[in-house]
Each structure stands twice: as C-alpha cells, then as structure tokens.
TITI-387809 format. One line per 2 residues: number of its first residue (from 1); their letters; for each residue x, y, z of N, C-alpha, C. Coordinates in Angstrom, 3 decimals. Each point is the difference from the previous one (the first is absolute). Layout:
N
NUM) a) X Y Z X Y Z X Y Z; ... .
//
This chain:
265
1) ma) 86.693 158.360 95.122 -0.494 -1.184 0.516 -0.562 -1.018 -1.199; 0.166 -0.981 -0.312 -0.335 -0.742 -0.853 -1.293 -0.373 0.236 .
3) nq) -0.205 -1.357 0.560 -1.439 -0.456 0.076 -0.354 0.320 1.229; -1.301 0.556 0.123 -0.378 0.864 1.212 -0.268 -1.197 1.073 .
5) ne) -0.243 -1.162 -0.363 -0.235 -1.241 0.962 1.185 -0.587 0.537; 0.999 0.585 -0.534 1.499 -0.539 0.265 0.739 1.011 0.785 .
7) ap) 0.495 -0.559 1.315 0.741 1.113 0.885 1.447 0.092 -0.530; 0.622 0.987 -0.401 1.434 -0.016 -0.535 0.627 0.070 1.406 .
9) he) 1.441 -0.557 -0.290 0.882 0.130 1.387 1.344 -0.379 -0.410; 0.881 0.448 0.820 1.489 -0.211 0.067 0.484 -0.287 1.138 .
11) dt) 1.253 -0.668 0.123 0.557 -0.352 1.198 0.902 1.049 0.310; -0.016 0.428 1.450 0.644 1.406 0.551 0.663 -0.415 1.107 .
13) tg) 1.159 1.003 0.035 0.429 -0.062 1.428 0.503 1.602 0.130; 0.421 0.459 1.220 0.039 1.237 0.403 -1.247 0.705 -0.214 .
15) hi) 0.566 1.649 -0.109 -1.453 0.847 0.016 -0.798 -0.430 -1.500; -1.357 0.628 0.341 -0.873 -0.221 -1.031 0.160 1.044 -0.930 .
17) as) 0.520 0.009 -1.296 -0.172 0.931 -0.695 -1.198 0.608 -0.493; -0.487 1.310 0.010 -1.230 0.445 -0.641 0.315 0.450 -1.344 .
19) pr) -1.436 -0.113 -0.871 0.410 0.528 -1.286 0.448 1.175 -0.249; 0.459 0.707 0.873 0.562 1.474 -0.577 1.554 -0.258 0.444 .
21) gn) 0.463 -1.076 0.454 1.411 -0.267 0.108 0.453 0.431 1.274; -0.820 0.406 1.108 0.310 -0.223 1.193 -0.362 -0.956 0.864 .
23) sv) 0.398 -0.181 1.122 -0.407 -1.127 0.647 -1.162 0.302 1.055; -0.730 -0.762 0.680 -1.013 0.225 0.779 0.806 0.745 1.115 .
25) as) 1.234 -0.479 0.700 0.370 0.516 0.907 0.342 1.489 -0.111; 0.773 0.283 -1.027 0.339 1.573 -0.294 -1.182 1.006 -0.414 .
27) ea) -1.253 -0.534 -0.735 -0.962 0.663 -0.232 -1.032 0.226 1.464; 0.090 -0.835 0.917 -0.483 0.055 1.389 0.573 1.071 0.594 .
29) qe) 1.442 -0.157 0.100 0.730 1.297 0.728 -0.129 1.421 -0.745; -0.378 0.024 -1.265 -0.281 1.281 -0.460 -1.217 0.760 0.811 .
31) hh) -0.861 -0.964 0.569 -1.376 0.625 0.576 -0.005 -0.233 1.034; 0.396 0.989 1.031 -0.228 -0.447 1.805 0.880 -1.277 0.296 .
33) eq) 0.769 -0.571 -0.872 0.829 -1.008 0.430 -0.578 -1.226 0.319; -1.421 0.167 -0.463 -1.177 -1.094 0.453 0.017 -0.845 -1.365 .
35) ps) 0.019 -1.499 0.067 -0.202 -0.926 -0.958 -1.366 -0.057 -0.335; -0.211 -0.521 -1.193 -1.659 -0.429 -0.188 -0.110 -1.148 1.315 .
37) ps) -1.144 0.308 0.771 0.089 -1.034 1.225 -0.039 -1.413 -0.255; 1.084 -0.514 0.312 0.030 -1.502 0.011 1.502 -0.363 0.866 .
39) ps) -0.271 -0.390 1.287 1.474 -0.229 0.545 0.253 -1.516 -0.387; -1.044 -0.311 -0.777 0.433 -1.788 -0.376 0.013 -0.047 -1.603 .
41) qr) 0.464 1.041 -0.660 -0.155 0.555 -1.408 0.843 -1.296 -0.645; 1.008 -0.287 0.636 0.707 -1.201 -0.828 -0.615 -1.463 0.019 .
43) lc) -0.926 -0.049 0.943 -0.728 -1.257 -0.086 -0.983 -0.056 -1.148; -0.456 -1.323 -0.264 -1.123 -0.175 -0.914 -1.255 0.758 0.447 .
45) vm) -0.514 0.494 -1.332 -1.517 0.570 0.576 -0.604 -1.061 0.547; -0.313 -1.195 -0.274 -0.852 -1.007 0.467 0.233 -0.996 0.910 .
47) cn) 1.480 0.211 0.419 0.287 -1.071 1.097 1.456 0.875 0.876; 0.512 -1.021 0.906 0.938 0.678 0.698 1.720 -0.437 -0.341 .
49) ep) -0.063 -0.732 -1.123 1.116 -0.298 -0.969 0.696 1.345 -0.615; 1.304 -0.006 -0.103 0.758 1.150 -0.659 -0.628 0.110 -1.226 .
51) gi) -0.149 1.173 -0.343 -0.383 0.451 -1.541 1.019 0.072 -0.819; 0.507 -1.288 -0.649 1.173 -0.219 -1.231 -0.546 0.657 -1.265 .
53) kr) -1.233 -0.111 -0.425 -0.738 0.825 -1.246 -0.480 1.199 0.246; -0.004 0.644 -1.098 -0.591 1.274 0.217 -0.976 0.055 -1.389 .
55) ct) -0.966 0.849 0.053 -0.833 0.057 -1.179 0.886 1.411 -0.886; 0.120 -0.431 -1.146 0.377 0.860 -1.073 -0.827 0.999 -0.423 .
57) gc) -1.178 0.042 0.307 -0.884 1.020 -0.225 0.061 1.079 0.610; 0.202 0.063 1.511 -0.078 1.044 0.920 1.394 -0.252 0.546 .
59) rn) 0.630 -1.001 0.147 1.403 0.109 0.704 -0.033 0.064 1.570; -1.281 -0.245 0.172 -0.400 0.415 1.427 -0.276 -1.197 1.074 .
61) aq) -1.032 -0.697 -0.446 -0.111 -1.309 0.530 0.794 -1.174 -0.264; 0.284 -0.549 1.190 0.809 -1.255 0.100 -0.551 -1.372 0.360 .
63) yc) 0.647 -1.186 -0.501 -0.924 -1.197 0.091 1.203 -1.054 0.106; -0.538 -1.089 0.976 1.090 -0.973 0.110 -0.157 -0.818 -0.752 .
65) st) -0.942 -0.131 -1.296 0.112 -1.226 -0.863 -0.939 0.628 -1.133; -0.142 -0.686 -1.163 -1.065 0.217 -0.960 -1.282 -0.234 0.400 .
67) ec) -0.236 -1.036 0.890 -1.174 -0.455 0.612 -0.749 1.330 0.816; 0.753 0.508 0.765 -0.492 1.153 0.845 -0.389 1.227 -0.624 .
69) qq) 0.753 0.200 -1.132 -0.053 1.186 -1.080 -1.182 -0.120 -0.707; -0.479 -1.507 -0.436 -1.290 -0.127 -0.882 -0.921 -0.012 0.944 .
71) rd) -0.293 -0.627 1.318 -0.775 0.270 1.017 -0.505 1.247 0.074; 1.197 1.181 0.265 -0.424 1.451 0.021 -0.509 0.795 -1.125 .
73) wt) 0.219 -0.656 -1.121 -0.030 0.666 -1.330 -1.372 0.817 -0.334; -1.021 -0.518 0.404 -1.381 0.417 -0.421 -0.151 1.187 0.699 .
75) lh) 0.456 0.226 1.233 0.127 1.294 0.597 0.941 0.819 -0.464; 1.052 -0.416 -0.003 1.182 0.909 -0.024 0.180 0.993 -1.317 .
77) kl) -0.555 -0.994 -0.948 0.176 0.491 -1.385 -1.013 1.328 -0.090; -0.821 0.284 0.871 -1.118 0.990 -0.036 0.981 1.485 0.275 .
79) lc) 0.996 -0.277 0.621 0.780 1.175 0.555 1.385 0.081 -0.503; 0.501 -1.219 -0.740 1.350 -0.101 -0.226 0.651 1.222 -1.075 .
81) eq) -0.999 -0.032 -1.043 0.614 1.338 -0.959 0.000 1.052 0.260; -0.914 0.370 0.656 -0.035 1.449 0.652 1.046 0.328 1.117 .
83) fa) 0.500 -1.007 0.446 1.193 0.494 1.314 1.058 0.949 -0.549; 0.744 -0.262 -1.235 0.902 0.825 -0.425 -0.507 1.496 -0.184 .
85) df) -1.374 0.490 -0.427 -0.343 1.050 -0.201 -0.023 0.925 1.295; 0.226 -0.969 1.033 -0.188 0.870 1.550 1.226 -0.238 0.891 .
87) le) 1.226 -0.273 -0.653 1.269 0.133 0.462 0.548 1.339 -0.037; -0.457 0.791 -0.942 0.186 1.334 0.112 -1.133 1.008 -0.264 .
89) gr) 0.364 1.123 0.232 -1.070 1.050 -0.414 -0.928 0.415 0.967; 0.492 -0.328 1.343 -0.743 0.168 1.282 -0.232 1.517 0.161 .
91) ps) -1.280 0.295 -0.195 -0.389 1.760 -0.078 0.663 0.657 1.236; 0.143 -0.559 1.108 0.479 1.013 1.085 0.764 -1.407 0.969 .
93) ea) 0.696 1.034 1.117 0.174 -1.058 1.100 -0.993 -0.354 0.932; -1.156 0.538 -0.231 -1.402 -0.472 0.819 -0.724 -1.066 -0.823 .
95) hy) 0.514 -0.294 -0.950 -0.790 -1.171 -0.871 0.706 -1.136 0.509; -0.843 -1.122 -0.282 0.544 -1.686 0.115 -0.785 -0.571 -0.493 .
97) ra) 0.628 -1.369 -0.841 -0.856 -0.769 -0.659 -1.076 -0.810 0.799; -1.081 -0.108 -0.534 -1.021 -0.701 0.382 -0.784 -0.708 -1.222 .
99) iv) -0.968 -0.820 0.591 -0.880 -0.654 -1.124 -1.414 0.406 0.188; -0.317 0.225 -1.173 -1.546 0.254 -0.137 -0.948 -1.117 -0.736 .
101) fp) -1.210 -0.085 0.574 -0.716 -1.054 -0.424 -1.270 0.595 -0.479; -0.088 0.441 -1.627 -1.140 0.658 -0.343 -1.131 -0.607 -0.051 .
103) vd) -1.159 0.754 -0.006 -1.388 -0.393 -0.365 -0.271 -0.488 -1.199; 0.334 0.819 -0.788 -0.328 -0.084 -1.662 0.317 -1.272 -0.475 .
105) as) -0.957 -0.758 -0.559 -0.006 -1.420 -0.714 1.267 0.060 -0.942; -0.122 1.121 -0.742 0.775 0.075 -1.233 1.854 0.095 0.368 .
107) da) -0.059 0.474 1.306 1.244 0.154 0.723 0.209 -0.995 0.891; -0.309 -1.150 0.088 -0.327 -1.000 1.200 1.457 -0.735 0.389 .
109) kp) 0.848 0.636 0.454 1.373 -0.637 0.305 0.633 1.116 0.829; 0.788 -0.771 1.175 0.627 0.883 0.732 1.010 1.171 -0.441 .
111) rf) 0.538 1.243 0.425 0.675 0.821 -0.706 0.885 0.778 0.971; 1.366 0.055 -0.297 0.649 0.836 0.779 -0.487 1.450 -0.087 .
113) mw) 0.212 0.683 1.111 -0.186 1.488 -0.259 0.974 0.806 1.290; 0.218 1.219 -0.179 1.072 1.103 0.687 -1.398 0.435 0.975 .
115) lk) 0.251 -0.503 1.346 -1.036 0.699 1.112 0.746 0.771 0.446; -0.890 1.406 -0.021 0.695 1.118 0.860 -0.131 0.121 1.719 .
117) td) 0.905 -0.059 0.692 -0.140 0.117 1.360 -0.246 1.383 0.474; -0.793 -0.076 1.273 0.109 1.137 0.748 -0.450 -0.245 1.364 .
119) sh) 1.188 0.288 0.911 -0.168 -0.483 1.377 -1.130 0.911 0.914; -0.440 1.021 -0.669 -1.159 0.485 0.899 -1.526 -0.412 -0.765 .
121) ak) 0.064 -0.791 -1.005 -1.136 -0.790 -0.527 -0.452 -1.237 0.489; -1.216 -0.287 0.098 -0.593 -1.530 0.420 0.881 -0.889 -0.719 .
123) yg) 0.542 -1.007 0.450 0.600 -1.195 -0.164 1.229 0.467 -0.534; 0.379 1.213 0.213 1.581 0.428 -0.416 -0.333 0.307 -1.848 .
125) ia) -1.153 -0.023 -0.703 -0.194 0.271 -1.450 -0.472 1.356 -0.314; 0.577 0.692 -0.840 -0.335 1.268 -0.262 -1.584 -0.013 -0.355 .
127) sd) -0.638 0.932 0.381 -1.570 -0.102 -0.024 -0.194 0.191 -1.555; 0.452 0.810 -0.723 -0.387 0.122 -1.393 -0.044 -1.407 -0.908 .
129) qm) 1.050 -0.407 0.415 0.157 -1.357 -0.719 -0.821 -1.147 0.416; -0.355 0.087 1.406 -0.792 -0.696 0.614 -1.523 0.211 -0.490 .
131) tq) -0.365 1.064 -0.566 -1.281 0.305 -0.453 -0.326 -0.224 -1.290; 1.242 0.012 -0.927 0.157 -0.358 -1.125 0.000 -1.593 -0.393 .
133) il) 0.668 -0.784 0.897 0.092 -1.548 -0.131 -1.692 -0.439 0.570; -0.305 0.460 0.896 -1.403 -0.348 0.662 -1.340 0.668 -0.685 .
135) gg) 0.163 0.855 -0.802 -1.287 0.726 -0.580 -0.497 0.764 1.032; 0.892 0.529 0.817 -0.975 0.818 0.965 -0.837 -0.657 1.243 .
137) qv) 0.127 -1.415 -0.279 -0.294 -0.752 1.151 0.556 0.186 1.208; -0.416 -0.303 1.276 0.529 0.243 1.440 0.963 -1.195 0.083 .
139) pd) 1.377 -0.029 0.237 1.000 -1.001 -0.035 0.024 -0.857 1.031; 0.352 -1.059 0.196 0.245 -0.944 0.891 1.161 -0.818 -0.048 .
141) as) 0.406 -0.553 0.886 1.240 -0.748 -0.248 -0.284 -1.363 0.800; 0.766 -1.070 -0.523 0.422 -1.155 0.585 1.133 -0.649 -0.143 .
143) gf) 0.598 -1.005 0.704 1.241 -0.212 -0.260 0.234 -1.577 0.811; 1.247 -0.422 -0.512 0.334 -1.481 0.893 1.731 0.279 0.276 .
145) yd) 0.526 -0.423 0.873 1.255 0.421 0.143 0.964 -1.239 0.017; 1.251 0.027 -0.795 1.035 -1.023 0.261 -0.416 -1.323 -0.588 .
147) nn) -0.828 -0.152 -0.915 -0.408 -1.283 -0.432 0.098 -0.352 -1.245; 0.806 -1.028 -0.536 -0.087 -0.472 -1.370 -0.416 -1.732 0.219 .
149) hs) -1.383 0.059 -0.316 -0.408 -1.215 -0.076 0.383 -1.252 -0.576; 0.638 0.462 -1.270 0.327 -0.983 -0.732 1.298 -0.778 0.181 .
151) ak) 0.741 0.963 0.688 1.401 -0.455 0.416 0.084 -0.212 1.323; -1.230 0.438 0.877 -0.024 0.040 1.496 1.516 0.383 0.709 .
153) rs) 0.081 1.169 -0.618 0.904 0.961 0.755 -0.172 1.350 0.183; 0.598 0.813 0.778 -0.180 1.338 0.124 0.187 0.825 -1.278 .
155) lg) -0.892 1.091 -0.127 0.265 0.909 -1.156 1.056 1.121 0.615; 0.022 0.131 1.441 0.744 0.924 0.515 -0.196 1.532 -0.301 .
157) yt) -1.399 0.380 -0.175 -0.414 1.207 -0.261 -1.751 -0.135 -0.056; -0.833 1.076 0.067 -1.170 -0.130 0.156 -0.763 0.364 -1.283 .
159) lq) -1.047 -0.763 -0.384 -0.523 0.287 -1.461 -1.242 0.783 0.644; -0.594 0.925 -0.441 -1.135 0.691 -0.045 -0.625 0.268 -1.106 .
161) li) -1.609 -0.158 0.156 -0.636 -0.093 -0.958 -1.066 1.248 0.004; -0.204 0.849 -1.246 -0.634 0.882 0.259 -1.251 -0.024 -0.846 .
163) hc) -0.981 0.734 0.402 -1.406 -0.611 -1.086 -1.005 1.130 0.631; -1.275 -0.334 -0.727 -1.047 0.819 0.791 -0.676 -0.593 1.264 .
165) qd) -0.563 0.826 0.740 -0.653 -0.529 1.009 -1.271 -0.876 -0.500; -0.403 -0.994 0.859 -0.986 -0.961 -0.020 0.230 -0.525 -1.483 .
167) vl) 0.677 -0.851 -0.114 0.541 -0.607 -1.297 -1.237 -1.128 -0.584; -1.007 -0.222 0.906 -0.952 -0.568 -0.627 -1.331 0.859 -0.597 .
169) dn) -0.016 1.065 0.408 -1.402 0.871 -0.500 0.480 1.372 -0.007; 0.940 0.457 -0.910 0.128 1.470 0.020 -0.079 0.839 -1.299 .
171) gm) -0.854 -0.731 -0.704 -0.607 0.454 -1.386 0.911 0.132 -0.996; 1.395 -0.772 0.212 0.985 -0.049 -0.882 0.004 -0.889 -0.894 .
173) pa) 0.423 -0.490 -1.455 -0.281 -1.393 -0.637 1.026 -0.663 0.734; -0.350 -1.319 -0.206 0.589 -1.454 0.440 1.632 0.505 -0.360 .
175) na) 0.935 -0.528 0.516 1.428 0.075 -0.463 0.328 -1.161 -0.874; 0.240 0.452 -1.339 0.017 -1.254 -0.962 1.178 -0.766 0.152 .
177) tl) 1.235 0.756 0.638 1.432 -0.673 0.067 0.036 -1.113 0.982; -0.740 0.295 1.463 -0.271 -0.745 0.792 -0.998 -1.138 -0.436 .
179) dk) -0.697 0.202 -0.439 -0.882 -1.125 -0.690 0.701 -0.736 -0.533; 0.996 0.464 -1.039 0.663 -0.883 -1.077 1.055 -0.872 0.693 .
181) lk) 0.327 0.550 1.440 1.164 -0.568 0.557 -0.427 -0.825 1.402; -1.641 -0.212 -0.351 -0.949 -1.059 0.902 0.633 0.317 1.493 .
183) va) 0.034 1.075 0.720 0.155 0.099 1.115 -1.158 -0.354 1.002; -1.256 0.389 -0.410 -1.243 -0.145 0.914 -0.992 -0.479 -1.031 .
185) rk) -1.363 0.150 0.395 -1.090 -0.319 -1.242 -0.049 1.026 -0.831; -0.278 -0.403 -1.290 -0.018 0.995 -1.068 -1.025 1.005 0.502 .
187) gi) 0.523 1.319 -0.654 -0.991 1.435 0.041 -0.054 0.150 1.336; 0.533 -0.088 1.195 -0.172 0.076 1.303 0.696 1.296 0.403 .
189) mk) 1.378 -0.163 -0.382 0.628 1.168 0.447 0.094 1.203 -0.640; -0.469 1.116 0.216 -0.246 1.401 -0.785 1.188 0.707 -0.151 .
191) gp) 0.311 0.805 -0.709 0.780 1.165 -0.133 1.582 -0.474 -0.227; 0.817 0.957 -0.120 1.491 -0.121 -0.382 0.583 -0.341 1.502 .
193) fv) 1.224 -0.900 -0.141 0.666 -0.354 0.823 1.732 0.565 0.091; 0.558 0.457 0.755 1.320 0.345 -0.258 0.723 -0.716 1.343 .
195) ah) 0.924 -0.622 -0.496 1.152 -0.754 1.048 1.326 0.692 0.200; 0.481 0.461 1.255 1.244 0.899 0.154 0.878 -1.013 1.019 .
197) gv) 1.217 0.648 -0.020 0.787 -0.761 1.144 0.503 1.192 1.069; -0.313 -0.783 1.482 0.688 1.028 0.967 1.068 -0.678 0.730 .
199) qg) 1.231 0.529 0.233 1.054 -0.765 0.410 -0.494 -0.465 1.662; 0.588 -1.150 0.252 0.040 -0.674 1.312 -1.407 -0.757 -0.016 .
201) vv) -0.462 -0.350 1.334 -1.355 -0.939 0.090 -0.857 1.040 0.845; -1.032 0.744 -0.667 -1.031 0.512 0.608 -1.266 -0.745 0.569 .
203) qy) 0.098 0.219 1.264 -1.316 -0.864 0.705 -1.296 0.854 -0.680; -1.242 -1.126 0.019 -1.228 0.537 -0.585 -0.234 1.085 0.170 .
205) gh) -0.131 0.378 1.795 -0.593 1.123 0.338 0.723 1.408 -0.082; 1.180 -0.130 -0.649 0.711 0.756 -0.210 -0.170 0.743 -1.731 .
207) mh) -0.611 -1.051 -0.676 -0.116 0.290 -1.541 -0.810 1.435 -0.272; -0.532 0.546 0.789 -0.743 0.961 -0.641 0.467 1.341 0.618 .
209) rh) 1.243 -0.056 0.627 0.383 1.206 0.255 1.280 0.552 -1.081; -0.061 1.135 0.180 0.940 0.948 -1.058 1.279 -0.881 -0.039 .
211) vp) 0.507 -0.375 -1.394 1.370 -0.486 -0.251 1.085 1.046 -0.661; 0.826 0.099 0.949 1.201 0.724 -0.608 0.389 -0.275 -1.583 .
213) ek) 0.333 1.144 -0.590 0.362 -0.443 -1.374 1.377 -0.963 -0.132; 1.031 0.244 1.050 1.064 -0.586 -0.015 -0.279 -1.696 0.229 .
215) nf) -1.190 -0.554 0.594 -0.015 -1.156 0.083 -0.842 -0.748 -1.035; -0.143 0.326 -1.028 -0.685 -0.468 -1.294 1.012 -0.810 -0.624 .
217) cd) -0.128 -0.863 -0.863 1.118 -0.908 -0.404 -0.352 -0.494 -1.532; 0.416 0.107 -1.310 -0.544 -0.831 -0.996 -0.277 -1.268 -0.028 .
219) ld) -0.902 -0.203 -0.618 -0.738 -1.290 -0.420 0.688 -0.549 -1.213; 0.292 -1.493 -0.360 0.517 -0.416 -1.033 -0.728 -1.312 -0.389 .
221) tt) 0.411 -0.515 -1.252 -0.913 -1.053 -0.527 0.008 -1.198 0.813; 0.649 -0.434 1.161 0.139 -0.886 0.924 -1.152 -0.045 0.693 .
223) vl) -0.547 1.356 0.561 -1.089 0.177 0.773 -1.524 -0.616 -0.260; -0.112 -0.037 -1.633 -1.270 0.065 -0.319 -0.785 -1.461 0.658 .
225) ra) 0.878 -1.233 -0.018 -0.556 -0.949 0.392 -0.353 -0.029 1.587; 0.857 0.608 0.778 -0.279 0.282 1.609 -1.327 0.621 0.072 .
227) iv) -0.363 1.158 -1.053 -1.391 0.934 0.203 -0.974 -1.177 -0.263; 0.101 -0.626 -1.224 -1.246 -0.832 -0.565 -0.037 -1.274 1.034 .
229) dw) 1.108 -0.848 0.431 -0.271 -1.101 0.811 -0.733 0.641 1.472; 0.527 0.967 0.486 -0.792 0.620 1.141 -1.462 0.376 -0.270 .
231) mr) -0.347 0.744 -0.917 -1.519 0.527 -0.520 -0.688 -1.486 -0.039; 0.459 -1.197 -0.715 -0.662 -0.966 -0.122 -0.325 -0.592 1.152 .
233) ky) 1.118 -0.220 0.973 -0.014 -0.489 1.283 -0.935 0.604 1.165; 0.113 1.176 -0.019 -0.505 0.864 1.078 -0.941 1.092 -0.546 .
235) gm) -0.022 0.179 -1.370 -0.557 0.930 -0.301 -1.432 0.834 0.302; -1.017 -0.711 0.084 -1.382 0.537 0.306 -0.391 -0.748 0.880 .
237) mr) 0.703 -1.001 0.855 -0.455 -0.621 1.037 -1.175 -0.700 0.225; -1.040 0.609 0.971 -1.286 -0.720 0.098 -0.930 0.254 -0.937 .
239) yt) 0.247 0.991 -1.239 -0.752 0.168 -0.622 0.022 -0.675 -1.238; 1.133 -0.242 -0.380 0.104 -0.948 -1.486 0.950 -1.207 0.418 .
241) mp) 0.382 -0.094 1.303 1.012 -1.182 0.270 -0.441 -1.182 0.905; 0.412 -1.058 0.164 -0.227 -0.958 0.810 0.177 0.303 1.528 .
243) pl) -0.337 -0.418 1.146 0.093 0.680 1.085 1.655 -0.402 0.483; 0.489 1.015 0.756 1.499 0.082 0.012 0.268 -0.714 1.407 .
245) da) 1.060 -0.522 0.197 0.665 -0.568 1.178 0.169 1.133 0.840; -0.714 -0.327 1.423 0.145 1.211 1.040 1.182 0.190 0.505 .
247) ng) 0.996 -0.864 -0.554 1.364 0.232 0.526 0.902 0.562 -1.349; -0.746 0.328 -0.692 0.729 0.586 -1.439 0.227 1.346 0.159 .
249) pa) 0.811 0.738 -0.681 0.562 1.221 -0.289 -1.098 1.116 0.024; -1.256 -0.414 -0.835 -1.222 1.098 -0.087 -0.829 0.164 1.178 .
251) fl) 0.363 -0.895 0.927 -0.789 0.161 1.549 0.721 0.875 0.775; -0.726 0.895 0.606 0.656 0.862 0.708 -0.884 -0.181 1.548 .
253) ag) 0.554 0.853 0.858 -0.567 -0.062 1.202 -1.179 0.672 -0.121; -1.189 -0.638 0.742 -1.307 0.542 -0.413 -0.630 -0.296 -0.985 .
255) gi) 0.471 -1.073 -0.886 -0.905 -0.516 -0.932 0.688 0.505 -1.481; -0.651 -0.501 -0.917 0.584 0.090 -1.599 -0.145 1.479 -0.181 .
257) ip) 1.198 0.566 -0.662 -0.062 1.417 -0.403 0.378 -0.123 -1.472; -1.289 0.285 -1.061 0.449 -0.056 -1.200 1.389 0.451 -0.558 .
259) vf) 0.765 -0.689 -0.690 1.126 0.626 -0.659 0.031 1.240 -0.947; -1.136 -0.102 -0.668 -0.650 0.798 -0.880 -1.045 0.519 0.784 .
261) nm) -0.157 1.341 0.744 -1.121 0.626 0.875 -1.001 0.054 -1.232; -1.426 -0.197 0.750 -1.098 -0.115 -0.987 -0.769 1.436 0.300 .
263) gp) 0.506 0.742 1.010 -0.679 1.305 -0.030 0.672 1.075 0.792; -0.658 1.287 0.367 0.535 0.837 0.915 0.329 -0.713 1.382 .
265) r) 1.147 0.464 0.556 0.201 -0.584 1.410 -0.777 0.953 0.978 .
//
C-alpha cells in the first residue's frame, strides 16, 4: 500500500479474491463451511449500495464508491494489511479469527488473533487463553447483536466483547487502543478487550451461557467499524455518555443494564 492516508481500491465483480489466490467463498467452505460473518458481504461497508469496489490491500472490504472507502479508511487501515496473514495458518478447527484491542500504548491498534474455543469453558473460550489475554483477571463479557450502525443494517451474527470484570476499576492499565479510537473518555476503560463472533442473533440474557464451538465464526476487516461505532454510541452508557433514549436498544425492561458490566453480578 503506497500512501497510508490513501485507500487502495479496484473495481470488482464475482467472488472477492484473497491475497492467497482463493476466493473468500472457497476459504470459508474449508472451515466449517462458514463464511467470515457477513450475510451482506457484497454490500458497501459504509452503506447499503452494492460493493462494486474492493480494497486491494486486504481484498476483503467492498465499497460502492471511492467516497465511502475514504470515509472508512481511518479505521480500515488498522486491520487491512493484517488480514492476509490470517487467511491461512488456523492452529486447529477449534480456533476462530477474533480481534484484540491491546492495552499497551506501544501496540495501540486492533489486531487479529486466533481465539481458541472450548464449549465447556465460560463464554466458550478456552480458559488458558482467557487467562493469558486478561492477565489472570476475572473475565466478563458484553455484546450487541445484529447492528451495523454506519450502514443501518443487520450484521446477521452476534458480536461479543470479552474484557476484565469492572472495566472502570480493575487495577489494569487504561486501554491505549480504545483511547486512540476515542470510544469513551480517555483513560476510563481498563484492561484488554477481545471481540469475537457468534452465529445468529444471541439475546442479551443468553450472552453469558456456554457457547458451543461450532457456533463461533470468523471476524474480518469489515466488522471493525461496527464494533467502534457501537462502542462510541452505547459504550459506557451513563458513566461516560449523554443520557440514552428510553426506547433505545440499551434500555431493557427494569431499567438500564450497562452493556459493559461494571462489576460482579
């Protein structure tokens, strides 16, 4: 990619070719016949027009126009070059492509990772990897379902965010990546965060149940904007954001339940 501030693109028709020479469709079929989660993958990342241009860096994200691609570039470029390295090399059938938001200021950008699943573990993620990611802290999870706020359409799968319990005061350093992405007031979100995908729409009350391994799905470059948009819109609710509409998705029966749980249940 030449200029980091300039989004590379090319016109596209048919399957999106991966940098390894396989189409996204064929790469998906090799792993549980499950595509990178996007029932609307052929639509523009930023709107609901057909995606007639694709990024030549990752060959994954599609756009309707150069204008939409340029609007997405600030976020997209953070994952673009990494994607090719995660089309192959899956450690096992139990591993799925996830996105980690590191704490360290020297590594303050989202990164793909292989997340090991375990249907018997909390949140369906292998306990040894959970311990490693969270530095031994007690895990907690938040999520939203089926929303791409930028394009105002369904994702068709559930995004779940894994993080340490009590994200405001857990003794961990502030998350430099989330600070850089400006999802909440600087320094308030503590510890690492990991986003992963679960097939279908999972209701909030079911988020904390065990997730069968077969229900996980790979994340790709197109989901970063959906994650960041949601965190900016609903992220810390009453702690960092203006009051919410009582009819909005963050209000549940019985009052507000923070999307990022602030402590033990």
